[in-house]
N, CA, C and O atoms as CSV, one atom per row, in Angstrom:
chain,resi,resn,atom,element,x,y,z
A,1,MET,N,N,198.943,157.855,323.492
A,1,MET,CA,C,197.615,157.675,321.583
A,1,MET,C,C,196.692,158.731,322.284
A,1,MET,O,O,196.380,158.864,323.467
A,2,SER,N,N,196.406,159.338,321.314
A,2,SER,CA,C,195.507,161.154,321.307
A,2,SER,C,C,194.147,160.374,320.863
A,2,SER,O,O,193.983,159.656,319.876
A,3,VAL,N,N,193.325,160.687,321.769
A,3,VAL,CA,C,191.723,160.277,321.922
A,3,VAL,C,C,190.816,161.473,322.268
A,3,VAL,O,O,191.039,162.396,323.051
A,4,LEU,N,N,189.711,161.229,321.478
A,4,LEU,CA,C,188.710,161.861,321.843
A,4,LEU,C,C,187.841,161.120,322.035
A,4,LEU,O,O,187.387,160.280,321.258
A,5,GLU,N,N,187.375,161.474,323.597
A,5,GLU,CA,C,185.939,160.341,323.555
A,5,GLU,C,C,185.085,161.275,324.534
A,5,GLU,O,O,185.556,162.020,325.394
A,6,PHE,N,N,183.897,161.108,324.265
A,6,PHE,CA,C,182.717,162.204,325.060
A,6,PHE,C,C,181.423,160.982,325.167
A,6,PHE,O,O,181.304,160.132,324.284
A,7,GLU,N,N,180.793,161.022,325.989
A,7,GLU,CA,C,179.146,160.550,326.684
A,7,GLU,C,C,178.335,161.050,325.496
A,7,GLU,O,O,178.723,162.031,324.861
A,8,VAL,N,N,177.233,160.409,325.184
A,8,VAL,CA,C,176.147,160.701,324.553
A,8,VAL,C,C,174.999,160.562,325.572
A,8,VAL,O,O,175.131,160.103,326.706
A,9,ARG,N,N,173.726,161.071,324.960
A,9,ARG,CA,C,172.790,161.021,325.705
A,9,ARG,C,C,171.947,159.702,326.238
A,9,ARG,O,O,171.210,159.670,327.224
A,10,SER,N,N,172.252,158.616,325.320
A,10,SER,CA,C,171.865,157.267,325.609
A,10,SER,C,C,173.014,156.661,326.739
A,10,SER,O,O,172.996,155.465,327.029
A,11,GLY,N,N,173.614,157.229,327.104
A,11,GLY,CA,C,174.380,156.945,328.321
A,11,GLY,C,C,175.916,156.216,327.735
A,11,GLY,O,O,176.861,155.815,328.414
A,12,GLY,N,N,175.802,156.221,326.677
A,12,GLY,CA,C,177.027,155.265,325.462
A,12,GLY,C,C,177.987,156.377,325.403
A,12,GLY,O,O,177.821,157.444,325.994
A,13,THR,N,N,179.292,155.998,324.448
A,13,THR,CA,C,180.357,156.881,324.466
A,13,THR,C,C,180.716,156.580,323.245
A,13,THR,O,O,180.650,155.424,322.825
A,14,ILE,N,N,181.355,158.096,322.166
A,14,ILE,CA,C,182.137,157.956,321.431
A,14,ILE,C,C,183.424,157.897,321.513
A,14,ILE,O,O,183.955,158.477,322.460
A,15,ARG,N,N,184.170,157.248,320.634
A,15,ARG,CA,C,185.858,157.120,320.895
A,15,ARG,C,C,186.244,157.102,319.701
A,15,ARG,O,O,186.091,156.184,318.894
A,16,ILE,N,N,187.090,158.769,319.438
A,16,ILE,CA,C,187.840,158.739,318.251
A,16,ILE,C,C,189.666,158.871,318.585
A,16,ILE,O,O,190.391,159.655,319.197
A,17,ASP,N,N,189.850,157.568,317.758
A,17,ASP,CA,C,191.716,157.843,317.978
A,17,ASP,C,C,191.942,158.515,316.832
A,17,ASP,O,O,191.820,158.279,315.630
A,18,LEU,N,N,192.520,159.959,317.914
A,18,LEU,CA,C,192.930,160.893,316.998
A,18,LEU,C,C,194.214,160.883,315.896
A,18,LEU,O,O,194.288,161.397,314.780
A,19,ASP,N,N,195.337,159.972,316.779
A,19,ASP,CA,C,196.289,159.648,316.297
A,19,ASP,C,C,195.998,158.738,314.596
A,19,ASP,O,O,196.755,158.977,313.656
A,20,LYS,N,N,194.957,157.845,314.470
A,20,LYS,CA,C,194.557,157.177,313.197
A,20,LYS,C,C,194.012,158.535,312.280
A,20,LYS,O,O,194.537,158.666,311.175
A,21,CYS,N,N,192.994,159.531,312.693
A,21,CYS,CA,C,192.574,160.397,312.131
A,21,CYS,C,C,194.163,161.058,311.210
A,21,CYS,O,O,194.329,160.723,310.037
A,22,ARG,N,N,195.007,161.811,311.791
A,22,ARG,CA,C,195.836,162.420,311.616
A,22,ARG,C,C,196.231,161.502,310.110
A,22,ARG,O,O,196.309,162.356,309.227
A,23,ALA,N,N,196.381,160.732,309.778
A,23,ALA,CA,C,196.616,160.403,308.675
A,23,ALA,C,C,195.383,159.591,307.597
A,23,ALA,O,O,195.516,158.879,306.602
A,24,CYS,N,N,194.173,160.098,308.348
A,24,CYS,CA,C,193.258,159.836,307.309
A,24,CYS,C,C,193.367,161.454,306.076
A,24,CYS,O,O,193.839,162.576,306.258
A,25,GLU,N,N,192.720,160.848,304.955
A,25,GLU,CA,C,192.794,161.793,303.892
A,25,GLU,C,C,191.760,161.928,303.393
A,25,GLU,O,O,191.879,162.284,302.221
A,26,THR,N,N,190.353,161.770,303.849
A,26,THR,CA,C,188.803,161.750,303.718
A,26,THR,C,C,188.616,162.454,304.980
A,26,THR,O,O,188.488,163.630,304.640
A,27,LYS,N,N,188.540,162.395,306.090
A,27,LYS,CA,C,187.823,163.016,307.197
A,27,LYS,C,C,186.253,162.786,306.512
A,27,LYS,O,O,185.444,163.655,306.189
A,28,ALA,N,N,186.135,161.305,306.415
A,28,ALA,CA,C,184.890,161.156,306.398
A,28,ALA,C,C,183.831,161.619,307.747
A,28,ALA,O,O,182.893,162.408,307.633
A,29,CYS,N,N,184.071,161.212,308.490
A,29,CYS,CA,C,183.789,161.240,309.589
A,29,CYS,C,C,182.685,162.877,309.979
A,29,CYS,O,O,181.556,163.159,310.381
A,30,VAL,N,N,184.000,163.579,309.510
A,30,VAL,CA,C,183.571,165.072,309.830
A,30,VAL,C,C,182.352,165.581,308.359
A,30,VAL,O,O,181.359,166.298,308.244
A,31,LYS,N,N,182.929,164.974,307.746
A,31,LYS,CA,C,181.704,165.459,306.256
A,31,LYS,C,C,180.538,164.924,306.429
A,31,LYS,O,O,179.478,165.436,306.067
A,32,ILE,N,N,180.705,163.542,307.163
A,32,ILE,CA,C,178.933,163.117,307.143
A,32,ILE,C,C,178.295,163.497,308.150
A,32,ILE,O,O,177.084,163.648,307.990
A,33,CYS,N,N,178.931,163.800,309.627
A,33,CYS,CA,C,178.259,164.476,310.041
A,33,CYS,C,C,177.661,165.937,310.306
A,33,CYS,O,O,176.881,166.292,311.190
A,34,ASN,N,N,178.461,166.933,308.929
A,34,ASN,CA,C,177.665,167.677,308.715
A,34,ASN,C,C,177.002,167.938,307.677
A,34,ASN,O,O,176.647,169.017,307.203
A,35,SER,N,N,176.808,166.598,307.253
A,35,SER,CA,C,175.520,166.837,306.099
A,35,SER,C,C,174.197,167.312,306.765
A,35,SER,O,O,174.015,167.669,307.929
A,36,THR,N,N,173.422,167.236,305.852
A,36,THR,CA,C,172.359,167.595,306.287
A,36,THR,C,C,171.391,166.726,307.048
A,36,THR,O,O,171.440,165.550,306.688
A,37,GLY,N,N,170.266,167.069,308.289
A,37,GLY,CA,C,169.662,165.878,309.015
A,37,GLY,C,C,170.979,165.255,309.728
A,37,GLY,O,O,170.428,164.575,310.594
A,38,MET,N,N,172.114,165.093,309.878
A,38,MET,CA,C,172.961,164.539,310.757
A,38,MET,C,C,173.353,165.837,311.873
A,38,MET,O,O,172.888,166.953,311.640
A,39,GLY,N,N,174.088,165.649,312.886
A,39,GLY,CA,C,174.190,165.925,314.477
A,39,GLY,C,C,174.983,167.095,314.266
A,39,GLY,O,O,174.701,167.981,315.074
A,40,GLN,N,N,176.015,167.441,313.330
A,40,GLN,CA,C,176.795,168.715,312.787
A,40,GLN,C,C,177.376,169.080,314.227
A,40,GLN,O,O,177.432,170.222,314.683
A,41,ILE,N,N,177.751,168.047,314.792
A,41,ILE,CA,C,178.932,168.203,316.099
A,41,ILE,C,C,180.042,168.179,315.700
A,41,ILE,O,O,180.840,168.402,316.610
A,42,LEU,N,N,180.535,167.995,314.663
A,42,LEU,CA,C,182.359,167.604,314.502
A,42,LEU,C,C,182.778,168.492,313.472
A,42,LEU,O,O,182.223,168.831,312.427
A,43,GLU,N,N,184.049,168.849,314.062
A,43,GLU,CA,C,184.622,170.005,313.062
A,43,GLU,C,C,185.877,169.845,312.840
A,43,GLU,O,O,186.506,169.088,313.581
A,44,LEU,N,N,186.479,170.469,311.853
A,44,LEU,CA,C,188.129,170.028,311.704
A,44,LEU,C,C,189.106,170.816,312.800
A,44,LEU,O,O,188.840,172.017,312.855
A,45,LYS,N,N,189.902,170.500,313.453
A,45,LYS,CA,C,191.030,171.332,314.072
A,45,LYS,C,C,192.594,171.012,314.230
A,45,LYS,O,O,193.078,170.249,315.066
A,46,ASP,N,N,193.023,171.469,313.628
A,46,ASP,CA,C,194.409,171.330,313.375
A,46,ASP,C,C,194.370,169.910,313.059
A,46,ASP,O,O,194.779,169.055,313.844
A,47,GLY,N,N,193.748,169.585,311.603
A,47,GLY,CA,C,193.682,168.592,310.778
A,47,GLY,C,C,192.729,167.074,311.469
A,47,GLY,O,O,192.354,166.194,310.695
A,48,VAL,N,N,192.448,166.993,313.028
A,48,VAL,CA,C,191.759,165.983,313.215
A,48,VAL,C,C,190.166,166.603,313.829
A,48,VAL,O,O,189.759,167.765,313.836
A,49,PRO,N,N,189.419,165.206,314.371
A,49,PRO,CA,C,188.193,165.995,314.533
A,49,PRO,C,C,187.908,166.481,316.059
A,49,PRO,O,O,188.415,166.149,317.131
A,50,ALA,N,N,186.890,167.399,315.712
A,50,ALA,CA,C,186.798,168.154,317.278
A,50,ALA,C,C,185.588,168.114,317.397
A,50,ALA,O,O,184.875,167.683,316.491
A,51,LEU,N,N,185.059,168.604,318.668
A,51,LEU,CA,C,183.549,168.697,319.229
A,51,LEU,C,C,183.276,170.184,318.773
A,51,LEU,O,O,184.224,170.960,318.896
A,52,LYS,N,N,182.250,170.607,318.329
A,52,LYS,CA,C,181.714,172.510,317.940
A,52,LYS,C,C,181.119,172.304,319.241
A,52,LYS,O,O,181.904,172.841,320.024
A,53,PRO,N,N,180.116,171.796,319.917
A,53,PRO,CA,C,179.722,171.870,321.111
A,53,PRO,C,C,180.115,171.768,322.420
A,53,PRO,O,O,181.285,171.384,322.415
A,54,THR,N,N,179.746,171.911,323.454
A,54,THR,CA,C,180.484,171.702,324.678
A,54,THR,C,C,180.195,170.207,325.203
A,54,THR,O,O,179.076,169.760,324.951
A,55,LEU,N,N,181.285,169.228,326.053
A,55,LEU,CA,C,180.993,168.203,325.837
A,55,LEU,C,C,179.406,167.737,326.877
A,55,LEU,O,O,178.614,166.799,326.788
A,56,GLU,N,N,179.504,168.883,327.776
A,56,GLU,CA,C,178.168,169.037,328.226
A,56,GLU,C,C,176.739,169.124,327.319
A,56,GLU,O,O,175.738,168.447,327.557
A,57,GLU,N,N,176.843,169.884,326.478
A,57,GLU,CA,C,175.719,170.034,325.321
A,57,GLU,C,C,175.673,168.532,324.559
A,57,GLU,O,O,174.656,167.850,324.425
A,58,VAL,N,N,177.029,168.184,324.091
A,58,VAL,CA,C,176.884,166.638,323.471
A,58,VAL,C,C,176.010,165.593,324.322
A,58,VAL,O,O,175.058,165.001,323.813
A,59,LYS,N,N,176.459,165.385,325.838
A,59,LYS,CA,C,175.772,164.996,326.707
A,59,LYS,C,C,174.131,164.528,326.615
A,59,LYS,O,O,173.552,163.445,326.687
A,60,ARG,N,N,173.758,165.764,326.443
A,60,ARG,CA,C,172.571,166.278,326.596
A,60,ARG,C,C,171.542,166.241,325.541
A,60,ARG,O,O,170.334,166.384,325.728
A,61,GLY,N,N,172.183,166.018,324.321
A,61,GLY,CA,C,171.665,165.473,323.177
A,61,GLY,C,C,172.022,165.892,322.158
A,61,GLY,O,O,171.170,165.860,321.270
A,62,ALA,N,N,173.433,166.484,321.785
A,62,ALA,CA,C,173.536,167.903,320.786
A,62,ALA,C,C,174.133,166.613,319.378
A,62,ALA,O,O,174.301,166.913,318.196
A,63,CYS,N,N,174.324,165.353,319.939
A,63,CYS,CA,C,174.894,164.350,318.926
A,63,CYS,C,C,173.636,163.387,319.000
A,63,CYS,O,O,173.283,162.877,320.064
A,64,THR,N,N,172.896,163.147,317.635
A,64,THR,CA,C,172.029,162.723,317.328
A,64,THR,C,C,171.803,160.651,317.650
A,64,THR,O,O,170.812,159.953,317.862
A,65,GLU,N,N,173.624,160.284,317.494
A,65,GLU,CA,C,173.664,158.841,317.650
A,65,GLU,C,C,172.818,158.700,316.643
A,65,GLU,O,O,171.634,158.368,316.703
A,66,ASP,N,N,173.731,159.075,315.322
A,66,ASP,CA,C,172.769,158.389,313.923
A,66,ASP,C,C,174.031,157.256,313.659
A,66,ASP,O,O,173.875,156.521,312.684
A,67,LEU,N,N,175.275,157.081,314.480
A,67,LEU,CA,C,176.052,156.317,314.033
A,67,LEU,C,C,177.008,156.292,312.067
A,67,LEU,O,O,177.890,155.623,311.530
A,68,ALA,N,N,176.125,157.426,311.688
A,68,ALA,CA,C,177.260,157.567,310.517
A,68,ALA,C,C,178.357,157.759,310.715
A,68,ALA,O,O,179.027,156.853,310.218
A,69,CYS,N,N,179.153,158.752,311.374
A,69,CYS,CA,C,180.549,159.345,311.724
A,69,CYS,C,C,181.332,157.464,311.584
A,69,CYS,O,O,182.233,157.229,310.779
A,70,GLU,N,N,180.754,156.388,312.512
A,70,GLU,CA,C,181.353,155.480,312.712
A,70,GLU,C,C,181.382,154.671,310.981
A,70,GLU,O,O,182.350,154.276,310.332
A,71,LEU,N,N,180.140,154.661,310.700
A,71,LEU,CA,C,180.065,153.490,309.364
A,71,LEU,C,C,180.737,154.244,308.252
A,71,LEU,O,O,181.215,153.693,307.260
A,72,ASP,N,N,180.745,155.755,308.516
A,72,ASP,CA,C,181.668,156.444,307.239
A,72,ASP,C,C,183.304,155.838,307.326
A,72,ASP,O,O,184.017,155.256,306.509
A,73,CYS,N,N,183.518,156.329,308.879
A,73,CYS,CA,C,185.338,155.886,308.971
A,73,CYS,C,C,185.063,154.748,308.604
A,73,CYS,O,O,185.390,154.763,307.417
A,74,GLU,N,N,184.628,153.638,308.859
A,74,GLU,CA,C,185.118,152.432,308.499
A,74,GLU,C,C,184.611,151.983,306.824
A,74,GLU,O,O,184.363,150.835,306.454
A,75,LEU,N,N,184.565,152.859,306.231
A,75,LEU,CA,C,183.816,152.490,304.859
A,75,LEU,C,C,184.872,152.885,304.412
A,75,LEU,O,O,185.573,152.054,303.835
A,76,TYR,N,N,185.419,154.506,304.543
A,76,TYR,CA,C,186.277,155.596,304.030
A,76,TYR,C,C,187.289,156.038,304.428
A,76,TYR,O,O,188.172,156.719,303.907
A,77,GLY,N,N,187.139,155.623,305.397
A,77,GLY,CA,C,188.634,156.153,306.717
A,77,GLY,C,C,189.476,155.429,306.877
A,77,GLY,O,O,190.061,154.719,306.059
A,78,LYS,N,N,189.688,155.611,308.549
A,78,LYS,CA,C,190.732,155.009,308.806
A,78,LYS,C,C,190.722,154.169,309.979
A,78,LYS,O,O,191.655,153.981,310.759
A,79,LYS,N,N,189.251,153.557,310.020
A,79,LYS,CA,C,188.547,152.276,311.410
A,79,LYS,C,C,188.994,153.485,312.668
A,79,LYS,O,O,189.410,152.699,313.519
A,80,ALA,N,N,189.151,154.789,313.255
A,80,ALA,CA,C,189.253,155.233,313.935
A,80,ALA,C,C,188.273,155.614,315.234
A,80,ALA,O,O,188.734,156.134,316.250
A,81,ILE,N,N,186.733,155.257,315.050
A,81,ILE,CA,C,185.488,155.472,315.449
A,81,ILE,C,C,185.167,154.421,316.281
A,81,ILE,O,O,185.049,153.439,315.548
A,82,VAL,N,N,184.913,154.032,317.719
A,82,VAL,CA,C,184.534,153.074,318.377
A,82,VAL,C,C,182.575,154.121,319.168
A,82,VAL,O,O,182.444,155.091,319.914
A,83,ILE,N,N,181.843,153.484,318.671
A,83,ILE,CA,C,180.651,154.350,319.247
A,83,ILE,C,C,180.005,152.621,319.996
A,83,ILE,O,O,179.824,151.494,319.535
A,84,THR,N,N,179.851,153.234,321.243
A,84,THR,CA,C,179.918,151.960,322.307
A,84,THR,C,C,177.979,152.479,323.225
A,84,THR,O,O,177.837,153.160,324.240
A,85,LEU,N,N,177.175,152.018,322.610
A,85,LEU,CA,C,175.782,152.216,322.951
A,85,LEU,C,C,175.244,151.366,324.262
A,85,LEU,O,O,175.903,150.356,324.508
A,86,PRO,N,N,174.176,151.637,325.095
A,86,PRO,CA,C,174.031,150.307,325.882
A,86,PRO,C,C,173.015,150.015,325.471
A,86,PRO,O,O,172.249,150.919,325.140
A,87,LEU,N,N,172.541,148.368,325.305
A,87,LEU,CA,C,171.297,148.160,325.003
A,87,LEU,C,C,170.748,147.416,325.815
A,87,LEU,O,O,170.899,146.210,325.621
A,88,PRO,N,N,169.909,147.868,327.021
A,88,PRO,CA,C,169.332,147.333,328.322
A,88,PRO,C,C,168.479,146.415,328.188
A,88,PRO,O,O,168.169,145.863,329.244
A,89,LYS,N,N,167.769,145.890,326.860
A,89,LYS,CA,C,166.863,144.598,327.054
A,89,LYS,C,C,167.193,144.066,325.580
A,89,LYS,O,O,166.394,143.820,324.676
A,90,LEU,N,N,168.680,143.950,325.584
A,90,LEU,CA,C,169.222,142.769,324.902
A,90,LEU,C,C,168.883,141.651,324.978
A,90,LEU,O,O,168.077,140.917,324.406
A,91,ASP,N,N,169.803,141.563,325.994
A,91,ASP,CA,C,169.802,139.984,326.461
A,91,ASP,C,C,168.201,139.379,326.819
A,91,ASP,O,O,167.946,138.195,326.602
A,92,GLU,N,N,167.236,140.255,327.346
A,92,GLU,CA,C,166.354,139.553,327.340
A,92,GLU,C,C,165.100,139.088,326.176
A,92,GLU,O,O,164.326,138.134,326.248
A,93,TYR,N,N,165.239,140.254,324.984
A,93,TYR,CA,C,164.697,139.968,323.781
A,93,TYR,C,C,165.490,138.899,323.223
A,93,TYR,O,O,164.807,137.937,322.872
A,94,LEU,N,N,166.687,138.791,323.046
A,94,LEU,CA,C,167.330,137.431,322.562
A,94,LEU,C,C,167.087,136.166,323.442
A,94,LEU,O,O,167.407,135.104,322.907
A,95,GLU,N,N,166.573,136.102,324.705
A,95,GLU,CA,C,166.061,134.911,324.920
A,95,GLU,C,C,164.639,134.716,325.141
A,95,GLU,O,O,164.303,133.710,325.767
A,96,ASP,N,N,163.689,135.582,324.694
A,96,ASP,CA,C,162.619,135.528,324.035
A,96,ASP,C,C,162.616,134.707,322.970
A,96,ASP,O,O,161.866,133.731,322.961
A,97,LEU,N,N,163.472,134.991,321.896
A,97,LEU,CA,C,163.716,134.572,320.272
A,97,LEU,C,C,163.987,133.246,320.770
A,97,LEU,O,O,163.245,132.426,320.230
A,98,THR,N,N,164.839,132.705,321.664
A,98,THR,CA,C,165.001,131.533,321.427
A,98,THR,C,C,163.524,130.229,322.435
A,98,THR,O,O,163.247,129.054,322.194
A,99,ALA,N,N,162.952,131.194,323.502
A,99,ALA,CA,C,162.524,130.721,323.931
A,99,ALA,C,C,161.123,130.216,322.925
A,99,ALA,O,O,160.418,129.244,323.194
A,100,THR,N,N,160.957,131.020,321.872
A,100,THR,CA,C,159.894,130.578,321.261
A,100,THR,C,C,160.009,130.642,319.891
A,100,THR,O,O,160.500,131.642,319.368
A,101,PRO,N,N,159.627,129.717,319.249
A,101,PRO,CA,C,160.037,129.454,317.811
A,101,PRO,C,C,159.430,130.261,317.035
A,101,PRO,O,O,158.203,130.293,317.116
A,102,THR,N,N,159.998,130.986,316.234
A,102,THR,CA,C,159.221,132.215,315.180
A,102,THR,C,C,158.862,131.680,314.094
A,102,THR,O,O,158.473,132.394,313.170
A,103,TYR,N,N,158.916,130.364,313.980
A,103,TYR,CA,C,158.635,129.979,312.315
A,103,TYR,C,C,158.763,128.377,312.840
A,103,TYR,O,O,159.702,128.109,313.589
A,104,LEU,N,N,157.896,127.405,312.478
A,104,LEU,CA,C,157.819,126.180,312.440
A,104,LEU,C,C,157.390,125.384,311.264
A,104,LEU,O,O,156.307,125.668,310.753
A,105,ARG,N,N,158.096,124.438,310.782
A,105,ARG,CA,C,157.819,123.960,309.238
A,105,ARG,C,C,156.901,122.670,309.659
A,105,ARG,O,O,157.334,121.870,310.488
A,106,GLU,N,N,155.618,122.501,309.055
A,106,GLU,CA,C,155.080,121.440,309.392
A,106,GLU,C,C,155.257,119.939,308.291
A,106,GLU,O,O,155.679,119.927,307.135
A,107,ALA,N,N,154.903,119.083,308.903
A,107,ALA,CA,C,155.495,117.711,308.353
A,107,ALA,C,C,154.610,117.565,307.446
A,107,ALA,O,O,154.643,116.584,306.703
């Protein structure tokens, strides 16, 4: 399996299954990434997504982690992208939600 995987500033990873990309007609991830206001870090090379900046530049923040590539790939492509981002306070937040009711109905 051919994969493009890289780390982003938050400590997360973006993983692109290039085998699925070869069969993709839309290349939706590259199109959205290069839209105005997006990270503009992906380009097409030999028919598959490739990084424009170096891995180090991406890790330092070249990728805006906007999740648009994953969403457009899911909607219009071949579901080839998986973004994993750390959510360090998620468990604590969820515990707080269950400990304190946010809505109480009066009898």
